[in-house]
C-alpha positions in Angstrom: -0.1 0.0 0.2 1.3 3.3 -1.0 1.7 5.9 1.6 2.0 9.7 1.0 5.6 11.0 0.6 7.4 14.4 0.3 10.9 13.5 -0.5 13.5 16.4 -0.8 17.0 16.2 -1.9 19.3 18.2 0.2 22.7 19.7 -1.0 25.0 19.7 2.1 25.1 20.1 5.5 24.1 24.0 5.3 20.8 23.1 3.5 17.6 23.3 5.7 16.4 20.0 7.0 20.3 18.5 6.8 20.2 17.8 10.4 16.6 16.9 11.0 16.4 13.7 13.4 20.4 13.5 13.3 21.5 13.6 16.9 24.5 15.4 18.1 27.5 12.9 18.9 29.2 13.2 22.2 32.4 14.3 23.0 34.9 10.8 22.9 38.5 10.6 23.7 40.2 14.0 23.9 38.9 15.8 20.8 39.2 19.5 21.1 36.2 21.1 19.5 32.9 20.7 17.5 33.4 20.1 13.9 33.0 23.3 11.9 31.3 21.4 8.8 28.6 19.2 10.5 28.2 21.0 13.9 29.0 18.1 16.2 26.4 15.8 14.2 29.3 13.6 12.4 26.6 12.9 9.5 23.8 15.0 8.0 21.0 14.0 5.7 21.3 13.9 1.6 17.7 12.6 1.2 14.8 13.1 3.5 11.0 12.2 3.5 9.4 15.3 5.3 6.0 13.0 5.8 7.9 9.9 7.3 11.2 11.1 8.3 13.2 8.3 6.3 16.4 9.8 5.4 19.4 8.9 3.7 22.8 10.0 5.5 26.5 10.8 4.4 29.3 11.0 7.2 31.1 14.4 7.5 34.7 13.5 5.9 36.1 16.2 8.0 35.9 14.7 11.4 35.3 11.1 10.0 31.8 11.1 11.5 33.1 11.9 15.2 31.5 15.7 15.4 34.4 16.5 16.9 38.3 17.6 15.8 41.5 17.8 17.1 42.8 21.2 17.0 46.6 20.3 18.5 49.2 18.0 17.7 47.2 14.9 19.0 47.0 11.8 17.2 43.8 11.2 15.8 42.0 7.6 15.1 41.0 7.3 11.4 39.0 4.5 10.0 40.6 2.7 7.4 40.8 -0.6 5.4 44.2 -2.9 4.9 44.7 -6.2 3.5 45.5 -8.8 6.4 48.2 -11.3 6.2 45.4 -13.9 5.5 45.1 -11.9 2.3 41.3 -10.2 2.8 40.7 -6.9 3.6 40.1 -5.8 7.3 38.9 -2.3 9.6 41.6 -1.2 11.5 41.9 2.6 13.2 44.9 4.1 11.8 46.4 6.8 14.2 47.8 9.9 12.4 48.7 13.8 13.2 45.6 15.8 11.7 47.4 17.5 9.4 48.6 14.3 7.5 44.9 13.2 7.1 44.0 16.6 5.7 42.2 18.3 8.6 44.1 21.6 9.4 45.7 21.3 12.6 45.9 25.0 13.9 44.3 26.8 11.0 41.1 28.5 10.8 38.7 29.3 13.5 38.7 26.1 15.5 42.4 26.9 16.4 41.4 30.5 17.5 39.2 29.5 19.9 35.7 30.3 18.0 33.1 27.7 18.8 
């Protein structure tokens, strides 16, 4: 049986309805500031049905879904896929400095102390 649908596409994290039904991520580990892209959500809607609130989401590539970023020189865990010794792919957490992964360490408004 068909139901009423009001499906809209969302262009990015600054669009209306981007964070509808997306909870804020709790601060974990020692990350310093809320992500300036996703504002602490870690993900946002790319498509949402305003009638049923079913949605498709994308993970924030700036904070890797954490919702928080490191502004200093501490190592940050980044999810990655490697080939195991047995020859099959497996998930690991790679630790690197923020600037090594493309995340600015001491640049922009996060390092200046802006929220």
